[in-house]
C-alpha positions, 0 to 999 in steps of 0.5 A: 763504551763507558763514560768518564767525567769531565772535571766533576760537575756538582749535581746540586738542585736535583731530586732523586725520588727513589731511595734504592736501585733494583737488585739484579734481574728485578723489575722495579716500577718507577711509574705505572707500566714503566719498570727499571732494570739494572744490568752490570757492565764490565767497565769502570762505569759498572751498571746500565739502566734499562727500561721495560714499558708495559704494552698491552699483551707484551713489553717494549724494552728500551736498551739491552746491556752488553752481549755477555753470558752474565747479562743474558742469564739475568735477562732470562731471569727477567723473562721467567719471573718479571714479565707476567707471562707476556712476551717482549714485543718491541725493542728500542735502542737509544744509540750505538754504544755496546752497553745499549745495543749489545744484545739487540740482535739477540732480542730480535731473534729470540722474540721475533721482533724488530729493532727500532733506532736512529738510522745513523747509529744503526749504520755506524754500529754495523760499520764499527762491528765490521772492524772486528778482526781487522788490523788498525788502519794507517789513518787511525794510527796517524790520528793518534800519533798526531794527538801525541801518542808514543810508539808504545801507545800506538801499539796499545791502540793496535791491540785494542782496535776492533774490540767494539764488536766483542760485546755486540751480538749480530745485528739484524739486517733490517730495522725501523728508523726513528727520527726527531719528532716521531711519535710512538704509542706504547701502553697507551702513552704517546712518546715523542722522539727527541734526538741529541748529538755529540755523545753519539751521532743520532741519540734517541730520547723518548719523551711522554708529554702527558706524564712528564717522563723523559727516557734520556739514555746517555744524553742527560745523566745526573752525576757524570758528564757523558763522554763526548769524543773525537774519533778517527772516522770523523777526525775533522768534526765538532761533536762537542758543539753538537752536544752543547747545542743538543743540550740547549735545544732539549732545555728549550723544548722540554719542561723542567719538571720531568722525571728523567730516566737516565742510562746511568745513575738514578732517576731524577728531577731537575732537567733544566738545572742539570742541562745547564750544569752540563753545558756550563761545565764544558764551557768552563773546560773550554775556557781553561783549555784556551788558557793552556794554549798560550803555549803550544800543546798536544792533545795529550798535554791538556788533560789537566784543563778537563779532568781533575783526576789523574788519567790512567791507562784504562781511560787514556783513549777516552780522555784523548778523544774528549781532549780532541773534541774540546780542541776542535770546538775551540778551532770551530769557534775561531779561538785556536789553531793547529799545525802539524810538525815534521813528526806528524804531531799536531800542536794547538795554539790560541788563535 
């Protein structure tokens, strides 16, 4: 849901064109017809940026914030004071995480509109919401036992399992699919869908070539590196390689002088430099991680290679997911191996 930084990556060379952030329920114009709204989050990462695109007689909203009474109340203020009497007529969600999709169902029912997002993230979100109220499956417990969790850690996972749906309003039963390369016309601008992967399965970004504007969601953030984690549902996949390749593809296909409108922190210029920093940061982490594997390690043993700060209980699961993603990346590159001992614990070694 929220993000933790890898070993911090200095955002040198970036330019921030705005000297302040919006107040609660304020719509701050960042380009003609494009407005920035900032909503609170109940996480360590305490805010999300949401975007309103003026579209003739209405507005298209990009991302929604979490489903909470506080965020709903702030949105009602926006509706009353910021929309110039025009309705919300469109909704786009960049990806499945609750801070982005949380109020999508509320929006679609309130305004009688359709949700547009990628197929994979829509279906994955619906699947995760269905876990609400379920007991943690044995396969997931085995996954975290293999990562090195103690019985106390496994019990903590049992208690938190299924909480994804707590901050997601009931999703609509139909949606309009967004694909790589799709073009949308909103407010006279043409927006091209650019898809990334790794942080989410099929993350939608929106690029306006004419005005050099990229709504980047969590795919490109200026001050932190988006969380890229391995989860029990896809325990053998390689999301970090997917994410690195996505960043390289975006860097190759988009110009470097775009105004980036990210989901967290502030809008910025310097897309190519930031993508290079993010890719290099993960490659550096992979190199440090490989050096640690001269001796066998569990996933929970390798945090020092990837994170400079001490990993406390509030981010322990996310840090484990990131460590596993990096370890699977090394395995995918043929640089590491894994074996499971008689207690069901995985040990990773340099190949």
